N, CA, C and O of each residue as an XYZ file, in Angstrom:
720
protein
N     131.651    113.686     82.608
C     131.732    115.068     83.034
C     131.492    115.149     84.545
O     130.511    114.599     85.045
N     132.356    115.812     85.250
C     132.237    115.973     86.701
C     131.413    117.227     86.999
O     131.660    118.303     86.455
N     130.429    117.051     87.879
C     129.564    118.157     88.256
C     129.895    118.603     89.669
O     130.138    117.772     90.545
N     129.906    119.905     89.895
C     130.101    120.463     91.224
C     128.730    120.609     91.871
O     127.862    121.315     91.358
N     128.543    119.931     93.008
C     127.250    120.018     93.670
C     127.424    120.489     95.110
O     128.474    120.311     95.727
N     126.358    121.094     95.620
C     126.351    121.541     97.008
C     124.955    121.346     97.579
O     123.951    121.430     96.871
N     124.922    121.083     98.880
C     123.676    120.888     99.598
C     123.486    122.056    100.551
O     124.426    122.468    101.231
N     122.286    122.584    100.600
C     121.954    123.655    101.538
C     120.732    123.224    102.328
O     119.771    122.703    101.762
N     120.768    123.443    103.635
C     119.630    123.166    104.501
C     119.210    124.487    105.130
O     120.018    125.164    105.766
N     117.953    124.848    104.952
C     117.484    126.136    105.454
C     115.981    126.080    105.685
O     115.268    125.293    105.062
N     115.517    126.931    106.594
C     114.089    127.078    106.835
C     113.470    127.854    105.678
O     114.144    128.638    105.010
N     112.186    127.627    105.452
C     111.472    128.354    104.400
C     111.719    129.860    104.506
O     111.927    130.529    103.494
N     111.697    130.389    105.724
C     111.863    131.837    105.934
C     113.236    132.334    105.512
O     113.409    133.525    105.253
N     114.216    131.435    105.440
C     115.577    131.826    105.083
C     115.919    131.601    103.612
O     117.048    131.855    103.193
N     114.961    131.131    102.834
C     115.181    130.945    101.397
C     114.629    132.155    100.651
O     113.517    132.610    100.918
N     115.408    132.659     99.726
C     114.967    133.823     98.967
C     113.873    133.415     97.977
O     113.753    132.239     97.634
N     113.084    134.378     97.524
C     111.970    134.076     96.608
C     112.415    133.346     95.331
O     111.684    132.490     94.831
N     113.589    133.668     94.804
C     114.054    133.005     93.575
C     114.326    131.525     93.817
O     114.004    130.690     92.971
N     114.912    131.193     94.959
C     115.189    129.789     95.276
C     113.889    129.025     95.470
O     113.741    127.908     94.975
N     112.950    129.624     96.187
C     111.646    128.978     96.364
C     110.934    128.794     95.031
O     110.318    127.755     94.793
N     111.013    129.783     94.174
C     110.386    129.673     92.854
C     111.042    128.566     92.032
O     110.353    127.842     91.313
N     112.359    128.430     92.129
C     113.066    127.360     91.408
C     112.672    125.989     91.935
O     112.487    125.050     91.161
N     112.543    125.873     93.259
C     112.143    124.595     93.850
C     110.723    124.230     93.419
O     110.447    123.084     93.065
N     109.843    125.201     93.451
C     108.463    124.954     93.028
C     108.418    124.549     91.555
O     107.706    123.612     91.192
N     109.158    125.234     90.724
C     109.198    124.906     89.293
C     109.735    123.496     89.067
O     109.244    122.776     88.198
N     110.743    123.100     89.848
C     111.308    121.755     89.718
C     110.261    120.702     90.070
O     110.132    119.701     89.364
N     109.524    120.911     91.136
C     108.483    119.955     91.508
C     107.422    119.840     90.422
O     106.990    118.736     90.089
N     107.000    120.973     89.869
C     106.009    120.943     88.788
C     106.577    120.284     87.529
O     105.861    119.575     86.821
N     107.853    120.515     87.251
C     108.494    119.909     86.073
C     108.524    118.390     86.193
O     108.172    117.686     85.247
N     108.942    117.884     87.345
C     109.118    116.441     87.512
C     107.786    115.723     87.740
O     107.554    114.655     87.173
N     106.914    116.301     88.564
C     105.665    115.620     88.889
C     104.520    115.980     87.952
O     103.473    115.333     87.984
N     104.699    116.983     87.134
C     103.735    117.370     86.098
C     102.302    117.408     86.626
O     101.994    118.182     87.533
N     101.426    116.576     86.061
C     100.002    116.605     86.387
C      99.686    116.154     87.808
O      98.584    116.397     88.298
N     100.643    115.496     88.482
C     100.409    115.043     89.854
C     100.687    116.132     90.890
O     100.399    115.941     92.072
N     101.237    117.259     90.470
C     101.602    118.340     91.381
C     100.486    119.373     91.431
O      99.935    119.760     90.400
N     100.157    119.821     92.657
C      99.116    120.835     92.817
C      99.641    121.980     93.685
O     100.697    121.872     94.309
N      98.897    123.058     93.711
C      99.251    124.186     94.574
C      99.238    123.759     96.043
O     100.057    124.229     96.832
N      98.319    122.877     96.408
C      98.288    122.371     97.782
C      99.547    121.571     98.095
O     100.094    121.680     99.192
N     100.014    120.762     97.133
C     101.235    119.983     97.355
C     102.412    120.909     97.652
O     103.213    120.628     98.543
N     102.517    121.999     96.916
C     103.597    122.952     97.163
C     103.436    123.587     98.548
O     104.406    123.714     99.294
N     102.230    123.977     98.878
C     101.969    124.577    100.190
C     102.372    123.620    101.320
O     102.892    124.057    102.346
N     102.132    122.316    101.132
C     102.480    121.323    102.144
C     103.981    121.277    102.404
O     104.406    120.903    103.497
N     104.780    121.649    101.425
C     106.238    121.589    101.553
C     106.835    122.815    102.244
O     108.041    122.863    102.487
N     106.002    123.803    102.562
C     106.489    125.063    103.130
C     106.317    125.120    104.647
O     105.470    124.436    105.222
N     107.145    125.955    105.275
C     107.015    126.202    106.700
C     107.921    125.376    107.580
O     107.810    125.409    108.805
N     108.815    124.638    106.959
C     109.749    123.812    107.714
C     111.150    123.940    107.156
O     111.522    124.978    106.609
N     111.917    122.885    107.298
C     113.301    122.859    106.825
C     113.358    122.236    105.427
O     112.729    121.217    105.145
N     114.138    122.892    104.569
C     114.339    122.414    103.205
C     115.769    121.940    103.049
O     116.694    122.547    103.589
N     115.952    120.858    102.313
C     117.270    120.420    101.875
C     117.249    120.581    100.361
O     116.432    119.967     99.676
N     118.144    121.405     99.847
C     118.164    121.658     98.408
C     119.571    121.414     97.875
O     120.568    121.718     98.531
N     119.623    120.863     96.680
C     120.894    120.547     96.037
C     121.042    121.405     94.794
O     120.138    121.518     93.966
N     122.213    122.001     94.699
C     122.591    122.751     93.504
C     123.690    121.976     92.803
O     124.600    121.446     93.440
N     123.597    121.917     91.495
C     124.618    121.272     90.678
C     125.043    122.283     89.618
O     124.232    122.742     88.814
N     126.326    122.618     89.635
C     126.832    123.640     88.720
C     125.992    124.924     88.799
O     125.731    125.572     87.785
N     125.575    125.276     90.025
C     124.824    126.504     90.258
C     123.331    126.426     90.019
O     122.616    127.389     90.294
N     122.841    125.303     89.513
C     121.413    125.142     89.212
C     120.756    124.257     90.264
O     121.316    123.230     90.648
N     119.573    124.647     90.733
C     118.837    123.836     91.692
C     118.340    122.569     90.999
O     117.571    122.641     90.041
N     118.788    121.399     91.491
C     118.418    120.125     90.866
C     117.711    119.179     91.825
O     117.218    118.132     91.406
N     117.652    119.536     93.124
C     116.998    118.661     94.092
C     116.357    119.445     95.208
O     116.859    120.492     95.616
N     115.244    118.937     95.701
C     114.515    119.577     96.803
C     113.848    118.511     97.658
O     113.357    117.506     97.144
N     113.836    118.737     98.952
C     113.049    117.950     99.898
C     112.816    118.841    101.111
O     113.629    119.717    101.403
N     111.719    118.624    101.812
C     111.485    119.409    103.023
C     110.861    118.532    104.092
O     110.303    117.470    103.814
N     110.973    119.008    105.321
C     110.317    118.364    106.454
C     109.551    119.445    107.201
O     110.100    120.491    107.546
N     108.277    119.175    107.445
C     107.401    120.120    108.131
C     106.791    119.422    109.345
O     106.708    118.194    109.389
N     106.369    120.211    110.323
C     105.749    119.617    111.501
C     104.284    119.306    111.246
O     103.538    120.120    110.701
N     103.896    118.108    111.654
C     102.492    117.693    111.638
C     102.213    116.951    112.933
O     103.130    116.626    113.687
N     100.963    116.692    113.175
C     100.555    115.857    114.304
C      99.923    114.591    113.740
O      98.973    114.656    112.960
N     100.453    113.448    114.136
C      99.847    112.167    113.824
C      99.345    111.581    115.132
O     100.019    111.671    116.159
N      98.171    110.987    115.095
C      97.568    110.418    116.294
C      97.717    108.905    116.240
O      97.347    108.256    115.262
N      98.273    108.360    117.326
C      98.474    106.915    117.427
C      98.317    106.517    118.887
O      98.943    107.103    119.770
N      97.479    105.520    119.133
C      97.247    105.023    120.493
C      96.831    106.145    121.454
O      97.270    106.182    122.604
N      95.985    107.049    120.972
C      95.465    108.099    121.820
C      96.407    109.256    122.086
O      96.112    110.111    122.921
N      97.542    109.302    121.388
C      98.511    110.378    121.580
C      98.697    111.158    120.286
O      98.763    110.574    119.204
N      98.780    112.471    120.399
C      99.125    113.324    119.252
C     100.645    113.445    119.241
O     101.233    114.041    120.143
N     101.267    112.884    118.231
C     102.725    112.814    118.159
C     103.288    113.929    117.288
O     102.820    114.148    116.171
N     104.283    114.624    117.795
C     104.994    115.657    117.029
C     105.808    114.930    115.953
O     106.743    114.186    116.247
N     105.419    115.171    114.709
C     105.947    114.392    113.598
C     106.648    115.274    112.579
O     106.126    116.318    112.188
N     107.817    114.857    112.157
C     108.504    115.490    111.036
C     108.028    114.806    109.768
O     108.369    113.650    109.516
N     107.242    115.513    108.971
C     106.627    114.930    107.785
C     107.381    115.396    106.543
O     107.500    116.596    106.294
N     107.880    114.458    105.783
C     108.704    114.757    104.607
C     107.811    115.035    103.402
O     106.859    114.304    103.130
N     108.137    116.099    102.693
C     107.362    116.539    101.525
C     108.286    116.928    100.377
O     109.449    117.268    100.594
N     107.768    116.877     99.171
C     108.417    117.465     98.001
C     109.806    116.938     97.690
O     110.698    117.716     97.352
N     110.007    115.624     97.799
C     111.315    115.042     97.495
C     111.413    114.824     95.985
O     110.634    114.077     95.394
N     112.387    115.493     95.384
C     112.531    115.414     93.936
C     113.967    115.710     93.523
O     114.646    116.542     94.125
N     114.413    115.010     92.486
C     115.703    115.295     91.851
C     115.449    115.329     90.345
O     114.802    114.443     89.788
N     115.966    116.360     89.708
C     115.819    116.484     88.245
C     116.357    115.207     87.588
O     117.390    114.679     87.997
N     115.659    114.729     86.588
C     115.970    113.436     85.976
C     117.435    113.293     85.557
O     118.049    112.263     85.836
N     117.998    114.282     84.906
C     119.374    114.166     84.425
C     120.414    114.264     85.540
O     121.606    114.087     85.287
N     119.978    114.545     86.773
C     120.895    114.641     87.918
C     120.727    113.486     88.897
O     121.306    113.504     89.983
N     119.949    112.496     88.527
C     119.715    111.349     89.411
C     120.913    110.400     89.404
O     121.779    110.456     88.531
N     120.926    109.538     90.399
C     121.968    108.510     90.568
C     123.334    109.127     90.887
O     124.378    108.574     90.543
N     123.298    110.275     91.546
C     124.538    110.941     91.972
C     124.564    111.165     93.476
O     125.433    111.873     93.986
N     123.610    110.561     94.192
C     123.582    110.663     95.641
C     122.832    111.856     96.197
O     122.828    112.068     97.410
N     122.198    112.641     95.339
C     121.513    113.846     95.802
C     120.337    113.535     96.722
O     120.193    114.163     97.771
N     119.498    112.576     96.346
C     118.337    112.239     97.182
C     118.807    111.728     98.543
O     118.233    112.085     99.572
N     119.839    110.903     98.552
C     120.376    110.399     99.811
C     120.931    111.508    100.686
O     120.733    111.501    101.901
N     121.621    112.453    100.081
C     122.181    113.575    100.845
C     121.071    114.444    101.439
O     121.165    114.877    102.587
N     120.023    114.696    100.657
C     118.904    115.493    101.177
C     118.216    114.754    102.317
O     117.888    115.359    103.339
N     117.994    113.455    102.153
C     117.334    112.693    103.208
C     118.227    112.572    104.442
O     117.710    112.593    105.559
N     119.537    112.448    104.284
C     120.434    112.444    105.450
C     120.197    113.699    106.283
O     120.074    113.630    107.505
N     120.135    114.842    105.611
C     119.950    116.118    106.308
C     118.589    116.179    106.993
O     118.494    116.605    108.145
N     117.540    115.760    106.299
C     116.204    115.831    106.884
C     116.012    114.809    108.001
O     115.327    115.088    108.985
N     116.611    113.633    107.856
C     116.517    112.621    108.914
C     117.229    113.096    110.181
O     116.796    112.771    111.287
N     118.302    113.851    110.038
C     118.979    114.439    111.197
C     118.031    115.401    111.905
O     117.942    115.395    113.133
N     117.322    116.227    111.136
C     116.345    117.154    111.708
C     115.237    116.369    112.418
O     114.862    116.699    113.542
N     114.723    115.341    111.765
C     113.637    114.547    112.353
C     114.086    113.926    113.673
O     113.375    114.011    114.674
N     115.252    113.308    113.676
C     115.729    112.636    114.895
C     115.995    113.629    116.025
O     115.860    113.277    117.197
N     116.364    114.845    115.696
C     116.676    115.834    116.709
C     115.504    116.654    117.195
O     115.583    117.269    118.258
N     114.400    116.678    116.432
C     113.317    117.604    116.771
C     111.933    116.971    116.893
O     111.002    117.628    117.359
N     111.778    115.720    116.487
C     110.443    115.126    116.432
C     110.409    113.758    117.105
O     111.444    113.133    117.337
N     109.190    113.308    117.412
C     109.010    111.990    118.008
C     109.066    110.867    116.969
O     109.358    109.719    117.305
N     108.788    111.199    115.727
C     108.894    110.249    114.634
C     108.891    111.007    113.319
O     108.559    112.191    113.263
N     109.265    110.306    112.270
C     109.172    110.852    110.922
C     108.097    110.095    110.169
O     107.803    108.942    110.485
N     107.511    110.742    109.174
C     106.504    110.077    108.348
C     106.531    110.699    106.962
O     106.992    111.826    106.774
N     106.028    109.943    105.997
C     105.922    110.435    104.624
C     104.984    109.531    103.850
O     104.726    108.394    104.243
N     104.481    110.047    102.754
C     103.701    109.266    101.811
C     104.583    109.003    100.600
O     105.023    109.942     99.937
N     104.846    107.727    100.305
C     105.776    107.368     99.227
C     105.041    106.836     98.004
O     104.053    106.111     98.116
N     105.542    107.210     96.846
C     105.048    106.614     95.605
C     105.579    105.190     95.517
O     106.535    104.840     96.209
N     104.971    104.373     94.679
C     105.464    103.005     94.494
C     106.921    103.015     94.042
O     107.715    102.177     94.472
N     107.269    103.957     93.181
C     108.624    104.037     92.642
C     109.652    104.375     93.729
O     110.795    103.924     93.652
N     109.264    105.156     94.734
C     110.204    105.588     95.766
C     110.208    104.704     97.005
O     111.080    104.865     97.859
N     109.273    103.786     97.130
C     109.147    102.972     98.347
C     110.436    102.230     98.681
O     110.835    102.199     99.845
N     111.086    101.642     97.707
C     112.325    100.907     97.945
C     113.441    101.799     98.466
O     114.228    101.383     99.317
N     113.511    103.024     97.958
C     114.512    103.996     98.407
C     114.352    104.265     99.902
O     115.328    104.227    100.650
N     113.116    104.539    100.338
C     112.874    104.840    101.746
C     113.094    103.606    102.626
O     113.674    103.712    103.707
N     112.640    102.449    102.174
C     112.832    101.217    102.949
C     114.323    100.934    103.152
O     114.729    100.518    104.237
N     115.127    101.154    102.134
C     116.568    100.919    102.239
C     117.222    101.873    103.239
O     118.305    101.585    103.748
N     116.585    102.989    103.519
C     117.115    103.974    104.474
C     116.628    103.715    105.899
O     116.993    104.447    106.819
N     115.811    102.685    106.089
C     115.326    102.370    107.427
C     113.927    102.853    107.726
O     113.433    102.663    108.837
N     113.274    103.477    106.752
C     111.873    103.858    106.926
C     111.054    102.574    106.838
O     111.357    101.685    106.044
N     110.010    102.490    107.665
C     109.184    101.286    107.692
C     107.780    101.587    107.183
O     107.160    102.590    107.535
N     107.308    100.673    106.337
C     105.951    100.829    105.797
C     104.938    100.631    106.927
O     105.048     99.686    107.708
N     103.955    101.526    107.007
C     102.879    101.387    107.983
C     102.006    100.233    107.542
O     101.473    100.253    106.433
N     101.848     99.230    108.383
C     101.086     98.025    108.025
C      99.635     98.086    108.497
O      98.816     97.252    108.112
N      99.325     99.065    109.323
C      97.973     99.180    109.859
C      97.083    100.030    108.971
O      97.347    100.208    107.782
N      96.042    100.542    109.563
C      95.068    101.339    108.830
C      95.340    102.827    109.044
O      95.851    103.243    110.084
N      94.984    103.609    108.033
C      95.221    105.051    108.089
C      93.892    105.811    108.069
O      92.886    105.368    107.513
N      93.952    106.984    108.711
C      92.785    107.839    108.849
C      93.226    109.292    108.747
O      94.417    109.599    108.806
N      92.257    110.175    108.593
C      92.518    111.612    108.632
C      91.500    112.258    109.568
O      90.320    111.907    109.568
N      91.979    113.194    110.351
C      91.113    113.986    111.207
C      90.610    115.146    110.349
O      91.348    116.101    110.104
N      89.368    115.069    109.894
C      88.807    116.052    108.962
C      87.872    117.005    109.709
O      87.544    116.755    110.869
N      87.439    118.088    109.069
C      86.481    118.988    109.708
C      85.173    118.301    110.097
O      84.454    118.788    110.970
N      84.861    117.184    109.460
C      83.623    116.468    109.802
C      83.885    115.219    110.651
O      82.991    114.389    110.818
N      85.088    115.080    111.180
C      85.407    113.946    112.036
C      86.501    113.073    111.434
O      87.075    113.403    110.396
N      86.780    111.964    112.093
C      87.813    111.041    111.635
C      87.271    110.236    110.459
O      86.194    109.645    110.536
N      88.039    110.224    109.368
C      87.630    109.480    108.176
C      88.734    108.524    107.760
O      89.918    108.855    107.817
N      88.336    107.359    107.351
C      89.262    106.321    106.879
C      89.889    106.757    105.568
O      89.218    107.359    104.729
N      91.188    106.456    105.378
C      91.908    106.773    104.131
C      92.536    105.486    103.574
O      93.761    105.360    103.551
N      91.717    104.539    103.130
C      92.233    103.228    102.714
C      93.211    103.281    101.539
O      94.081    102.417    101.429
N      93.087    104.266    100.671
C      93.991    104.361     99.526
C      95.426    104.679     99.952
O      96.360    104.503     99.169
N      95.599    105.140    101.173
C      96.931    105.511    101.665
C      97.593    104.408    102.483
O      98.767    104.525    102.836
N      96.865    103.345    102.790
C      97.381    102.315    103.689
C      98.751    101.771    103.280
O      99.585    101.522    104.150
N      99.000    101.585    102.028
C     100.268    100.985    101.594
C     101.346    102.005    101.262
O     102.457    101.622    100.895
N     101.046    103.292    101.380
C     102.030    104.290    100.953
C     102.648    105.086    102.094
O     103.577    105.861    101.866
N     102.153    104.914    103.320
C     102.691    105.662    104.447
C     103.890    104.920    105.031
O     103.831    103.721    105.302
N     104.984    105.667    105.218
C     106.201    105.130    105.833
C     106.514    105.955    107.066
O     106.233    107.153    107.106
N     107.096    105.315    108.075
C     107.499    106.022    109.288
C     108.973    105.753    109.571
O     109.511    104.697    109.240
N     109.599    106.735    110.188
C     110.967    106.616    110.683
C     110.855    106.633    112.199
O     110.466    107.638    112.794
N     111.194    105.529    112.804
C     111.039    105.392    114.249
C     111.864    106.436    114.987
O     112.992    106.755    114.610
N     111.274    106.945    116.028
C     111.946    107.898    116.904
C     111.668    107.506    118.341
O     111.730    106.327    118.689
N     111.363    108.479    119.171
C     111.139    108.211    120.588
C     109.741    107.693    120.904
O     109.520    107.142    121.983
N     108.806    107.859    119.995
C     107.422    107.426    120.239
C     107.285    105.923    120.002
O     107.704    105.421    118.959
N     106.704    105.203    120.959
C     106.457    103.775    120.726
C     105.323    103.623    119.708
O     104.258    104.226    119.844
N     105.581    102.802    118.686
C     104.595    102.631    117.619
C     104.248    101.161    117.436
O     105.104    100.287    117.571
N     102.998    100.903    117.131
C     102.531     99.596    116.700
C     102.276     99.738    115.204
O     101.248    100.280    114.799
N     103.203     99.256    114.381
C     103.109     99.446    112.936
C     101.870     98.805    112.319
O     101.530     99.100    111.173
N     101.201     97.945    113.052
C      99.980     97.323    112.565
C      98.724     97.978    113.116
O      97.617     97.493    112.884
N      98.887     99.065    113.837
C      97.751     99.751    114.456
C      97.148    100.813    113.558
O      97.325    100.805    112.340
N      96.433    101.724    114.194
C      95.790    102.823    113.481
C      96.679    104.059    113.545
O      97.317    104.328    114.563
N      96.712    104.811    112.438
C      97.465    106.059    112.380
C      96.578    107.108    111.723
O      96.051    106.902    110.629
N      96.423    108.240    112.412
C      95.548    109.312    111.931
C      96.367    110.573    111.752
O      97.113    110.973    112.646
N      96.225    111.201    110.587
C      96.941    112.455    110.328
C      96.039    113.648    110.604
O      94.812    113.544    110.580
N      96.679    114.783    110.866
C      95.944    116.025    111.046
C      95.393    116.501    109.704
O      95.819    116.029    108.649
N      94.459    117.426    109.747
C      93.792    117.923    108.537
C      94.643    118.942    107.803
O      95.353    119.740    108.414
N      94.559    118.899    106.505
C      95.101    119.939    105.633
C      94.372    119.856    104.303
O      93.838    118.804    103.948
N      94.347    120.957    103.568
C      93.704    120.968    102.258
C      94.519    120.105    101.283
O      95.719    119.906    101.471
N      93.854    119.604    100.254
C      94.529    118.761     99.268
C      94.698    117.354     99.812
O      93.902    116.894    100.630
N      95.748    116.670     99.349
C      96.029    115.321     99.837
C      96.374    115.376    101.314
O      97.309    116.075    101.706
N      95.631    114.645    102.143
C      95.889    114.711    103.580
C      97.152    113.970    103.966
O      97.813    114.361    104.928
N      97.506    112.931    103.265
C      98.757    112.221    103.499
C      99.739    112.710    102.473
O     100.886    112.262    102.453
């Protein structure tokens, strides 16, 4: 069966409440117990790439601005959030199309891209040219800089204009919920 699909790229402010509600529902459906209200909040305020198949929203990804600190510099970073494709719509190029759109935004507007990848998705990002951060990770918290060792193997970066030492230290800005 051939499916008609379309990709839309839009800022959070330009998405209607029904589309945002559908995207949020899709994330909760696919990620189930791993999805939180904070995770959804992290995906808002930037550019969304959404895929519709036969009129139904089947894919979502977004890129939001964050600051990552590396070598004493606060880097303007396009941070990818909420990448998901409904199970029955996978293996049709939707995730690649969404990431193509977001990577274009990252390359045009940010010094680098970054994301936290699950073990299952790590190969997908690596095949697209994202590089695993080999150094140590930290978070700038209300009580100071704190080490985030559980995130060391899950952070990936997309090189941009900022010179990076992939074996160095990388610190993310503070946010509620999962900091990476």
